[in-house]
N, C-alpha and C positions, 0 to 999 in steps of 0.2 A: 102312329101316336104312341104306341108302346115303346118305340125306340126313343122318342122325345122324353117319355116319363123316365126312362133308364138314365138319361142325362150322361154324365161322364162315365158311369158304370156301363160297360158294354154288355151286349146280350148275345148269347149263342143261338144258333138255329134251334136247338132243343128247347131252350127257354121260351123262345117266341112261339114254337109249336105247342108247347104246353099251355101257354096263355090263350092261344087261338084255336086249339084242337076242337073245342066244342062247336065252333062256327065254321071253320075252314079245314080242309084236308092238307096234308104235307105238300102235295104238288102245287096247290094254290099259294101256299106261304112261300115255297121256294121260288116260284115264278115271280111273286110280288117282290121278294127281296132282290132277285136278279134285275127286275125293272128299276127299283130304287137305286141300285148300284150303277146301272147303265145311265140313269138320268143324273147321277152325281149327287144325290141327296143323302146317300148312305155309302160308307166305305167298309170293305171287308178287310179286317186285320187278323190274319191267321184264320181261326175258325169263328171269330166273333164279328159282330156288326156294330157300327157306331155312326151316329149322324155326322155329316160333315160340319155342321154348326158346332157340335161339341168338340170336334177336332180343332176347328179354328179358334175356339175360345181358350185353348190351352196356351200357356205362356211361350211354348216353343214355336208357336206359329209366327210367321213373318209379320210383324207389326200390325196386329188386329186393330180395327177401327172401333172406337168407342170403349165403353166399360160395361162390365156385366152387373146388372141390377135385377131386383125382383119387381115385377110389374103386376098390379092387380087391376082388372077392369072394373071400374065403379058404375059407369052408366054408358049405354050405347045410344047415340042419337043418329038420325039420318045424315050420313056424310062424315061423321067423326065419332070418336069415343073419348070419354074422360077416364084417365087411368091414374092410379096412385103409385108413385115411384118410390121404392125402398121404404114404404110406410112413412114418408117424410113430406112429400109435396105432390100436388096434382099437376098433370100435364094433358095436353090435347094430342090425340093420336089420329092422324089423317090416314085414309086408306092408301094413299100414294107413298107414305113413309113407313109402311109396314110390310116386312118380308117374313112370312110365316104362315102357318095353317089357320084357316078361317075359323075353325072350331074353337080356337082360344079367345076369340073376340066375342065373349058373351059375359053378361054381368056376373061378377063373383069369381071369375077364372083368374088363376095366378100362374105366372111362369117366369123363368129366368131368361134374360135376353141380353145381347150385346147391343147397347144403345148409345146414341148421342143426344144430349138434351140442348135445345137451342131456344131462342126467342124468335117467333114469327108474328109479325104485325102487333108487337107488344104483348103477346100471350106466350106462355111456356109451352113448347111443343117437344115431342119426343120422336126421334127417328130410330126405328128398330131395324138393325142390320141382320141379326140372326136370332132365332129362338133357340136357346141352348137346352132348356129343360122345362118340361110341363110339370107343375107341382100339384 
């Protein structure tokens, strides 16, 4: 979650360790980062770590799908959520169209994501491809 909050600003092992030092030791942080790199969720660039979603959101990436918007969760219902997109309009978010951490789908949470907005059954729906940054 700390790497998502960093967004496009990458984080070093020391910065992550300083944030997590009270709760976790350096070996646990190192093993967790190694697992995230192995699973393809985080990339190591030099001595810094960045989420793959943030890398894909950069313009140099090969034709990313959708556009980056700010999403705010307004209300969570059983089976879907109502979100506010760029403080302009509301859309329906289905669990099958969301790729990202579950912790962000709570009332009042804001994040930046690469999305596609469509109409499904006459209602505005949002497909979230990547969560780029947790605000």
